[in-house]
Structures are given as structure tokens and as C-alpha cells.
N, C-alpha and C positions, 0 to 999 in steps of 0.2 A: 183274118177267115170270115169277119162277120160282112162283108161285103160279095164274098164268093157264091156263085149261084150256080157252082158244080156245074158247068157246061163245059168244060175239058180242054179248052181252047189253050191251056199253056200245056199241059200234059199232051198233046197232041204236038205242040212245036218245041218240046223238050228232046234234045236229041242224045240228051247223057242221064237219061232215067234220075234227074232231078227234082222228077215231082211225084208225090203220091196221095192217096186219097187218105182223108183225115176222116174218121169217124162216123166215115160211112156220109159224110154232111157236103163236105168239101175239100177244096185241093191243098196242097202244103208243098213245102220246098225242102227237098233232102237237103241239107247243108254238106253232106259229105261230098256227093256225088255233084253239087251245082257248082259250073265254072262260071257265074256270073256273065254270061254271055249275054244278057237280059230279053230274049227271045221270049219269056213267057210275060215280061211285061209286058211288053210291047204287044201279044196279041190278048191278053187280057180286057174283053170289052167294057168291064165296071170298074176296074183300078184298084182291084183287090190284091195285084201283087206291090207288093212295099220294096222301095230299093232300099239298100244299106250300101252307105261307102265304104269302098274295102280300107282294110287297117293297115295303118303303112308297115311294109316289111321291113324287118328286125334283121 
């Protein structure tokens, strides 16, 4: 979240309500709603969204 400049590009791209405002300073990912589509990752102009590889299904 250090890189986030609160431009809302990620939130505008998210179709699944997976982004929320964190402490009025930055945007964060709601893990419960995130579908890992990478739209927020691709929309972020400063690279603040970090992709974490999916865990293998059991």
C-alpha cells in the first residue's frame, strides 16, 4: 500500500466489489470478493497492486 496514490483506477476496474478504501489513504483488496481477474493489477498506474500466485486446489 506504500505505492498507492489513491487514484481509484483499481476500484473503477473491479467488477466484483473486490476493492475498498483503507484508512482513507489507499485502496486495498477484499480477499473474499476478489476473483483474481487481474483487472486492478493492469489498471494501476504505479504498480501498487501485487499479484500473489493462486494456491493449488486440494
